[in-house]
Biotite code that builds the C-alpha atoms (Angstrom):
import biotite.structure as struc

atoms = struc.array([
    struc.Atom([20.689, -16.644, -22.581], chain_id="A", res_id=1, res_name="MET", atom_name="CA", element="C"),
    struc.Atom([17.115, -15.542, -23.786], chain_id="A", res_id=2, res_name="ALA", atom_name="CA", element="C"),
    struc.Atom([14.364, -14.514, -21.456], chain_id="A", res_id=3, res_name="ILE", atom_name="CA", element="C"),
    struc.Atom([12.211, -17.400, -22.436], chain_id="A", res_id=4, res_name="GLY", atom_name="CA", element="C"),
    struc.Atom([14.838, -19.747, -21.652], chain_id="A", res_id=5, res_name="ALA", atom_name="CA", element="C"),
    struc.Atom([15.666, -18.276, -18.282], chain_id="A", res_id=6, res_name="CYS", atom_name="CA", element="C"),
    struc.Atom([11.817, -18.185, -17.497], chain_id="A", res_id=7, res_name="SER", atom_name="CA", element="C"),
    struc.Atom([11.402, -21.781, -18.225], chain_id="A", res_id=8, res_name="THR", atom_name="CA", element="C"),
    struc.Atom([14.384, -22.588, -16.306], chain_id="A", res_id=9, res_name="HIS", atom_name="CA", element="C"),
    struc.Atom([12.847, -20.714, -13.338], chain_id="A", res_id=10, res_name="GLU", atom_name="CA", element="C"),
    struc.Atom([9.505, -22.134, -13.602], chain_id="A", res_id=11, res_name="ALA", atom_name="CA", element="C"),
    struc.Atom([11.130, -25.540, -12.931], chain_id="A", res_id=12, res_name="SER", atom_name="CA", element="C"),
    struc.Atom([12.453, -24.118, -9.635], chain_id="A", res_id=13, res_name="LEU", atom_name="CA", element="C"),
    struc.Atom([9.039, -22.640, -8.353], chain_id="A", res_id=14, res_name="LEU", atom_name="CA", element="C"),
    struc.Atom([7.161, -24.815, -5.649], chain_id="A", res_id=15, res_name="LEU", atom_name="CA", element="C"),
    struc.Atom([3.386, -25.554, -6.566], chain_id="A", res_id=16, res_name="PRO", atom_name="CA", element="C"),
    struc.Atom([1.039, -23.114, -5.183], chain_id="A", res_id=17, res_name="PRO", atom_name="CA", element="C"),
    struc.Atom([-0.685, -24.157, -1.680], chain_id="A", res_id=18, res_name="PRO", atom_name="CA", element="C"),
    struc.Atom([-3.696, -26.284, -1.522], chain_id="A", res_id=19, res_name="ASP", atom_name="CA", element="C"),
    struc.Atom([-5.423, -23.923, 1.020], chain_id="A", res_id=20, res_name="THR", atom_name="CA", element="C"),
    struc.Atom([-6.575, -20.443, -0.083], chain_id="A", res_id=21, res_name="ALA", atom_name="CA", element="C"),
    struc.Atom([-4.825, -17.398, 1.368], chain_id="A", res_id=22, res_name="PHE", atom_name="CA", element="C"),
    struc.Atom([-5.419, -13.594, 1.137], chain_id="A", res_id=23, res_name="GLU", atom_name="CA", element="C"),
    struc.Atom([-3.022, -12.418, -1.751], chain_id="A", res_id=24, res_name="THR", atom_name="CA", element="C"),
    struc.Atom([-3.428, -8.594, -0.567], chain_id="A", res_id=25, res_name="ARG", atom_name="CA", element="C"),
    struc.Atom([-3.281, -6.193, 2.411], chain_id="A", res_id=26, res_name="LEU", atom_name="CA", element="C"),
    struc.Atom([-6.474, -4.424, 3.439], chain_id="A", res_id=27, res_name="VAL", atom_name="CA", element="C"),
    struc.Atom([-5.539, -1.510, 5.540], chain_id="A", res_id=28, res_name="PRO", atom_name="CA", element="C"),
    struc.Atom([-7.828, 0.149, 7.854], chain_id="A", res_id=29, res_name="THR", atom_name="CA", element="C"),
    struc.Atom([-6.883, 3.858, 7.861], chain_id="A", res_id=30, res_name="PRO", atom_name="CA", element="C"),
    struc.Atom([-7.540, 5.833, 10.938], chain_id="A", res_id=31, res_name="ARG", atom_name="CA", element="C"),
    struc.Atom([-7.881, 9.666, 11.282], chain_id="A", res_id=32, res_name="VAL", atom_name="CA", element="C"),
    struc.Atom([-6.305, 11.293, 14.399], chain_id="A", res_id=33, res_name="ASP", atom_name="CA", element="C"),
    struc.Atom([-7.242, 14.290, 16.097], chain_id="A", res_id=34, res_name="ARG", atom_name="CA", element="C"),
    struc.Atom([-5.240, 16.496, 14.105], chain_id="A", res_id=35, res_name="TYR", atom_name="CA", element="C"),
    struc.Atom([-6.669, 15.119, 10.634], chain_id="A", res_id=36, res_name="GLY", atom_name="CA", element="C"),
    struc.Atom([-3.859, 13.067, 9.498], chain_id="A", res_id=37, res_name="MET", atom_name="CA", element="C"),
    struc.Atom([-4.913, 9.628, 8.298], chain_id="A", res_id=38, res_name="ILE", atom_name="CA", element="C"),
    struc.Atom([-2.295, 6.844, 9.424], chain_id="A", res_id=39, res_name="THR", atom_name="CA", element="C"),
    struc.Atom([-1.942, 3.638, 7.200], chain_id="A", res_id=40, res_name="VAL", atom_name="CA", element="C"),
    struc.Atom([0.873, 1.317, 8.669], chain_id="A", res_id=41, res_name="ARG", atom_name="CA", element="C"),
    struc.Atom([3.250, 3.774, 9.559], chain_id="A", res_id=42, res_name="VAL", atom_name="CA", element="C"),
    struc.Atom([2.799, 6.507, 6.721], chain_id="A", res_id=43, res_name="CYS", atom_name="CA", element="C"),
    struc.Atom([0.858, 9.532, 7.783], chain_id="A", res_id=44, res_name="ARG", atom_name="CA", element="C"),
    struc.Atom([-0.987, 11.516, 5.167], chain_id="A", res_id=45, res_name="TYR", atom_name="CA", element="C"),
    struc.Atom([-2.981, 14.913, 5.515], chain_id="A", res_id=46, res_name="PRO", atom_name="CA", element="C"),
    struc.Atom([-6.859, 14.987, 4.805], chain_id="A", res_id=47, res_name="THR", atom_name="CA", element="C"),
    struc.Atom([-8.515, 17.672, 2.714], chain_id="A", res_id=48, res_name="GLU", atom_name="CA", element="C"),
    struc.Atom([-9.854, 19.496, 6.032], chain_id="A", res_id=49, res_name="ALA", atom_name="CA", element="C"),
    struc.Atom([-6.625, 19.933, 7.142], chain_id="A", res_id=50, res_name="LEU", atom_name="CA", element="C"),
    struc.Atom([-5.341, 21.430, 3.979], chain_id="A", res_id=51, res_name="ASP", atom_name="CA", element="C"),
    struc.Atom([-8.232, 23.591, 3.944], chain_id="A", res_id=52, res_name="GLN", atom_name="CA", element="C"),
    struc.Atom([-7.394, 24.556, 7.490], chain_id="A", res_id=53, res_name="ALA", atom_name="CA", element="C"),
    struc.Atom([-3.980, 25.373, 6.577], chain_id="A", res_id=54, res_name="ARG", atom_name="CA", element="C"),
    struc.Atom([-4.752, 27.346, 3.561], chain_id="A", res_id=55, res_name="ALA", atom_name="CA", element="C"),
    struc.Atom([-7.060, 29.549, 5.830], chain_id="A", res_id=56, res_name="GLU", atom_name="CA", element="C"),
    struc.Atom([-4.611, 30.285, 8.322], chain_id="A", res_id=57, res_name="ARG", atom_name="CA", element="C"),
    struc.Atom([-2.384, 31.314, 5.603], chain_id="A", res_id=58, res_name="ARG", atom_name="CA", element="C"),
    struc.Atom([-4.908, 33.740, 3.935], chain_id="A", res_id=59, res_name="ALA", atom_name="CA", element="C"),
    struc.Atom([-5.379, 35.535, 7.229], chain_id="A", res_id=60, res_name="THR", atom_name="CA", element="C"),
])
């Protein structure tokens, strides 16, 4: 079966979009903790300041 035929078949199975508007993306509000780590949802990322402090500690 061709891709075009599959997509037309699947399009008939889809529901119409809702009448009310809704947000389609997540707007994260990242927070920085006292260790200089940014938390977004459950993932933690180091900040530039934290990387610099680690590099300075290794240099000495």
